[in-house]
N, C-alpha and C positions, 0 to 999 in steps of 0.2 A: 224583550224583557219577559220574564216569567213571574207569575204571582201564584203562590200556594198558600192556602189557609188551613190551619189545623186548630182543633179545640182540645183542651184538657180540662179535667175537673180535679179539684182539691177539696178535701174536707177540712174545715177550719174550726177553731174554737171561739172566734170573735174576740172582742176586747183587746185589740191591738196585736193579734196573732201575727207572727212573722214566719213565712214559709219560703224556703229556697226553691225556686223553679228553674234555676239555671240549666240543669240537666234536661228538663223538658223542652226548653227552647233550643238547646243544642241538638237534641234528638229531632226536633221538627226541621231544623236546618239540614241535617244529614239526610232525612227522609225526602226532603224536597229536591235534593240533587242540585240545588242552586249553589254555585261556588262563591260568588261575590255579590254582595247586596246589603240590604237592611232587613232587620227583623223588628216588627212592631208587636209589642205585647200589650194587650188591652183587656181590662176587666169590665164587663157590663155591670151596671149597678152604681149606686151612689154612696155606698158605705165601704167599698173596697178600693185599694190603690195598688200601684206597681211602681217600684223604684229599684235602685241598686244600693247595696250596703256591703260591708264586710260581714258575712253571715257567720257569727260566732256567738257563743252563749252570753257574753256580756252585753252585746248590742240587742240580743233578743229580750233582755231585761231592761236595757236602757230606753228602748223605743216606747214601750208601754208606760214606763215611769215618767218619761218626758211628756208624753201625750197627756197624762193625767195632770201634770203641772200646768200645761198651757190651755188645755180644753178638758177640764174635769167632768166626769160623768154626772156628778150631782149638781152642777151649775144649772142655771135657768137657761133654757133654749126655747125660742118661740115655736120651733118645729114641733115640740112635744105637745103644745096646745093644739096645733093643727091636726095631728094624727094620733096623739095619745099613745105613741108606741115607745116612748122613752129612749129613742136613739138619736136625738139631736146632736149629741156629742160625736156620734159615729159619722154623720154627714160632714160635720165641720172638720174632723180629722182627715177624712178621705179627701176633702177639697184641698187641703194643704199639699198633699202629695200628687194627686191627679190619677186618672184612670189608665194612663198608658205611658210607655217609653219606647223609643226607637234606638236600636243598637246596630251599628255596622258590623259586617262580618267579611272576612277575606279567606279564600281557600277553604271555605266551609267551617271556619272557626270564628266565634265571637271575638271582638276586639276589646274585651273587658280587661281591666287592670288585674294584677296578680291577686289582690285581696278583694276583688269586686264580684259580687254575685247579684243575680236578678231575684228580687223577692216580691211575693204577694203579701200585702198587708190587709188583714180583715179587721175592720174597726166596728163591725156591727155588735149589737148587744146580745147576741146569741150565736151558737154554732151554726154553720151553714155549709152547704156544698157549693163551692164557687166554680163558675165556668170561666175559663181564660181563653181568649182568642189570640192565636199567634199567626201573624201574616208575614210571609217571606216574599220579598221582591228583589229581583236581580237577574243575573246571567249565570 
């Protein structure tokens, strides 16, 4: 079995920013020369997340609007008392999605559905440069 790890960086706007990273993951698989296996995509930190969605303009608006309904920025969060950084909502939103996903690939191609892309979600209360770790395992 082969294990290859790559890192990418993405500039984000925070506040439920949605960024398509599918091409980056596919490129990492291609460069690894691994034909069949799994790709794990992980974001360090507690205010970002990784998931899959249909990456299209409507969902780029729907996700922030939905997050504001279920975990509004102006609600009371105990975290803000602890650190006074005002991003308690960011931590809660990221916890719903989680920091990583694992996707199988065959013949060097991700097994995603037709309308499915891998996205980085940045929930922080400010723009950031996010580091994403992509680990490829297989043969």
